[in-house]
N, C-alpha and C positions, 0 to 999 in steps of 0.2 A: 509546463504552470507556473504561473506567479503568483508566489505564496508573500504574503505579507508578513514577514519572520525572519530573523534571522538566519544564516545557513547552518549557525550552530545549533541553532536548536531543532531545525528541520533534521536535522542528524541526528539528534539526540531519538527524536520520534519516531524514525524508523529503523533503532538500533537498540532502544531503552524498551527491557520486558515492562517495568514500570509506565512507558508512555505508552508504549504499543497496548498494554491493555487499555489505556485511559481514551485512546480513540478508533481501533480498529477490533481488535480480536480477543476474546473472554479470557484466556490463559496466556502467556509466554514465558519463556526461558531464551534468555538469549546473553554470549559471553562473546561481548562484541571488543574481541580482538581480531586478526587473522586466524585463521583456522579454528577458529572458536565456533562452537554450537550456537544452533539457533532454533526453536521448537513455537507454532502457536496452535494456537489451539480456539477453532468458532463452536458456536451452540451449535448441536448437531440439528438436522432437517428432517422434515421426512424421504428428502429422495438421498439425504446423507448421512447417516445416522453416526459415521465416524468424519469428522472436519478439521484436521489434522497435518500439518505438513511441517517437518522438518529438513535441515540443510545445514549449511555451517557459511561463514563471512570467509569471503575467498580475497577479497580486497577492499579494506576499507582505508579510508581517508579523511580523519576527519574534520567535518565541514563544509567536506568536498562530495563524497563517494561512500556508497554503500554497495557492497555488491555480494550475494548470497549466492550459493550453490545446493541447489534444491536436491536432497535424497530420494530416489525413486519417482522420478519427474513421471506423468502419464506418459503413454505411449505416443510419439511426436513430438512432446511438448517440448521444450528446450529446457533447460535444468538451470539455466542462467540467468539471473532479472539481476539491475544493476538500477539503483537510483544517481542520476547525477544531482548534485544543488551549484549552481552557480549563484554568487552573489550579484543582487543587483540594486539597483538605487529604489530606496524605500520595502528590500524583503529580498527574496530569493528566486530563484527559476529552480523548479524540481521537472527533471525529465526522469522516465523509467522507460527503460532498456530493457525490452524480454526477447532476447536475440536468440536464432536458429531455429526459428521454425522452417522444417521440415518441407518439400514441395510436393507431398503425397497427395491423395486427391479430396480427403477433406481440407484440405490445408487451409480454407476459407472462411470454414465455418469453425476451426477451433482456435483460427488466428480472432475470428469477432466474439466470440467469448470470451480468449482472454482478454483482448481490448478493452471490452466492458469491464472487468472484474478491476483491471489497472484503471479504469474511467471512474469508479468505484473507490476503490483505495484514495486515487489521487484527491478527491471530492472530499471525501472524509477528513482526509489529512488539511486538507486547505481549511475548511468548516472548524476542526477543531484549533489549526493553529489563530488564524484568525478572529473566530469568535466564543473559542471556548466552548462550541458545542459539542454534542455526539451523538452518531446516528447508527449506531452498530450494527443492527439490528434489520436496517431499511436500505432497500437501494436508493442510491442518492447518483446523480446526474451532472455532470460538470456543469450542463445548462441551466439548472435549477440555485447553482451557488449564492446569485446574488438574492434573491427571494431567499434563501435559508437564512441567510447573513442576518437580515432583516426582522425574520420571525421570533416572537419570544417562544419562549420552551415549551413546549406542550402543544402547540400547533401543526397544522401539517399543512399540505401542499394541496390543493387542488388538482388533479389531473385531466 
């Protein structure tokens, strides 16, 4: 995903508790060092009264890579997620790799669920970095980014 932001800024947004709370989560605790802990909390929903993720940073390379090994992942969901950040003209390219999904019979549905969640994450990150806008409680699609960048605060996209 191309993003108009310097790699160091992107890296801070995925490793800093203050930044994570600005664009993605309700609460966050981070210790951005290899082996450092991470805790993210999202607002509860009717389907999920407890929306929390805990893990540890396992491979940090400032401005280039942030990998998290999640504690107690859902069955059949791999615990390792890596944000790769590459410099490019005018900003960065951000790639999320959630690797190691099993070939279990429900693989396709699990993969599609997580693909959608990471697309939402990347769209929110991009919107925050490029336009200073946050949409933490709404689902955001990458296809809507151009429209969202142009909207004034408080306006919504008609679907």
